[in-house]
C-alpha positions in Angstrom: 0.0 0.0 0.0 1.1 3.6 -0.6 3.1 5.0 2.4 2.7 8.7 1.4 2.1 11.3 4.1 -1.1 12.0 2.3 -2.6 8.8 3.8 -1.2 9.1 7.3 -3.4 7.7 10.0 -5.8 6.1 7.4 -6.4 2.3 7.2 -5.3 0.6 4.0 -8.9 -0.5 3.3 -10.1 3.1 3.5 -7.3 4.3 1.2 -8.4 1.9 -1.4 -12.1 3.0 -1.0 -11.2 6.7 -1.3 -9.0 6.2 -4.3 -11.7 4.3 -6.1 -14.2 6.9 -5.1 -12.3 10.0 -6.3 -10.8 8.4 -9.5 -7.2 8.1 -10.1 -4.7 7.4 -13.0 -1.1 6.5 -13.2 1.6 7.1 -15.7 5.2 5.9 -16.2 8.0 8.2 -17.2 11.4 7.4 -18.5 14.7 8.9 -17.1 15.0 12.6 -18.0 11.3 12.9 -19.0 9.4 15.9 -17.8 6.7 14.9 -15.3 5.5 18.4 -15.1 6.6 21.3 -17.3 6.8 25.0 -16.4 3.6 26.8 -17.6 1.5 23.6 -17.7 -1.9 23.6 -16.0 -2.1 21.6 -12.8 -5.2 20.5 -11.0 -4.1 17.4 -9.3 -1.8 16.0 -6.6 0.9 13.7 -7.7 2.5 10.8 -5.8 5.8 9.1 -6.8 4.9 5.4 -6.6 8.4 4.4 -7.7 11.7 6.0 -8.8 13.2 9.4 -8.1 12.6 12.9 -9.5 13.5 16.5 -8.7 11.7 19.8 -8.7 13.7 22.4 -10.5 13.6 25.9 -12.0 15.5 27.5 -14.8 16.1 31.2 -14.1 16.1 34.0 -16.6 19.9 33.5 -17.2 19.4 29.8 -18.0 20.7 28.5 -14.7 19.3 25.2 -13.6 18.4 25.2 -9.9 17.2 22.3 -7.9 14.5 23.1 -5.4 13.7 19.7 -4.0 14.3 16.0 -4.5 11.4 13.6 -4.8 11.5 9.9 -3.8 9.0 7.0 -3.6 5.8 8.0 -1.8 6.6 11.7 -2.0 3.8 14.0 -3.0 4.0 17.1 -5.3 1.6 19.7 -6.5 0.0 20.5 -3.2 1.4 24.0 -2.8 0.5 25.0 -6.4 -3.1 23.8 -6.4 -3.8 24.9 -2.8 -2.8 28.5 -3.5 -4.8 28.6 -6.8 -1.9 28.6 -9.3 -3.3 27.7 -12.7 0.1 27.0 -14.2 3.2 25.4 -12.8 6.1 27.7 -11.9 8.6 24.8 -11.9 9.7 21.7 -13.9 9.6 18.2 -12.4 12.2 15.9 -14.0 12.4 12.1 -13.7 15.9 11.1 -12.5 15.2 7.4 -13.3 12.1 5.6 -14.5 9.2 6.8 -12.4 5.6 5.7 -11.9 3.4 8.6 -10.8 -0.2 8.4 -9.3 -2.4 11.4 -10.1 -5.3 12.3 -7.7 -7.9 15.0 -8.7 -7.3 17.8 -6.2 -10.9 19.1 -6.0 -12.3 15.6 -5.2 -9.7 15.2 -2.5 -10.4 18.5 -0.7 -14.2 18.3 -1.1 -15.6 16.0 1.6 -18.0 13.3 0.6 -21.7 13.6 1.6 -21.1 11.2 4.5 -18.2 13.4 5.9 -16.2 10.2 6.5 -13.3 10.4 8.9 -10.8 9.2 6.3 -11.6 12.0 3.9 -11.4 14.6 6.6 -8.0 13.0 7.7 -6.7 13.5 4.1 -7.6 17.2 4.2 -5.7 17.5 7.5 -2.8 15.7 6.0 -2.6 18.0 3.1 -2.3 21.0 5.4 0.5 19.2 7.3 2.3 18.4 4.1 2.1 22.0 3.0 3.5 23.2 6.3 6.4 20.8 6.0 7.1 22.0 2.4 7.1 25.6 3.5 9.6 24.8 6.1 11.9 23.1 3.5 11.6 26.2 1.3 12.4 28.5 4.1 15.5 26.4 4.9 16.6 26.7 1.3 16.1 30.5 1.3 18.2 30.7 4.4 20.9 28.6 2.8 21.2 30.4 -0.6 20.8 33.7 1.2 24.2 33.3 2.9 26.9 35.8 2.0 29.4 33.5 0.2 29.9 30.0 -1.0 31.6 28.8 2.2 28.6 29.9 4.3 26.2 28.3 1.9 28.0 25.0 2.1 28.1 25.1 5.9 24.5 26.0 6.1 23.5 23.1 3.9 25.7 20.6 5.7 24.4 21.7 9.1 20.9 20.5 7.9 22.2 17.0 7.7 25.0 16.8 10.2 25.2 14.4 13.1 27.4 15.2 16.0 30.7 13.4 15.8 29.6 11.2 12.9 29.9 10.9 9.2 26.7 11.8 7.4 25.5 11.9 3.8 23.8 14.6 1.8 21.3 13.5 -1.1 23.3 15.4 -3.8 26.1 14.7 -6.2 28.6 17.6 -6.6 26.7 18.8 -9.6 23.4 18.6 -7.9 24.8 20.3 -4.7 26.1 23.2 -6.8 22.7 23.6 -8.5 20.9 23.5 -5.1 23.2 26.2 -3.8 22.8 28.2 -7.0 26.5 28.4 -7.4 29.3 27.3 -9.8 30.4 23.7 -9.4 34.1 24.4 -9.8 34.0 27.3 -7.3 32.1 25.2 -4.8 34.6 22.3 -5.2 37.5 24.6 -4.7 35.9 25.9 -1.5 35.3 22.4 -0.2 39.0 21.6 -0.8 40.0 24.7 1.1 37.8 23.8 4.0 39.2 20.3 4.1 42.8 21.6 4.1 41.9 24.0 6.9 40.6 21.1 9.0 37.0 22.3 8.9 35.6 19.1 7.4 36.3 15.8 5.7 34.5 14.4 2.8 34.3 11.6 0.3 31.8 11.9 -2.5 28.5 12.8 -0.8 29.7 11.8 2.7 30.8 14.5 5.1 32.1 15.0 8.6 32.2 18.4 10.2 35.3 18.9 12.4 34.8 22.5 13.7 
């Protein structure tokens, strides 16, 4: 059964009943396919049933910036449809083969005539998901708003750090640079400087903060 936060605190049998009631569809995307394109109309919630994807935005200079990574059971579209956006401001790209479940938004947020507990729980879950998403976006704003590359790197790593332990970040070097909205070469040089200064250790996407 789907483990998405959208169905938190709802029995599996109720999930099946609700999905049958509101009407759903699924679609499979190949690697690098656009799951959602900037400017495209959106009136649904999407759930990644399998695979990985990323939400990204290309700015007016043509820079590709990563907003968020999506993995199995992650939901997308909630912020856009809940605030009444008719067109998507972002792209969603499949990083590998993905299967996506589409759920009509209006049928999800409109309680059925019986006002069943499961349907009301979904509405509460959507509000919780939106709150979490806003926190993630606020964290990114704080990270990319730092005064220089070093501060951006440290702000990002501090989101994932474990005291006295090696930890991983869910980005390759290229993805990390895109997330930080900076040049990959400049970021790599700064990482090496920080390593030489004894601030951190790293290997690929594993890090250990020393100071």
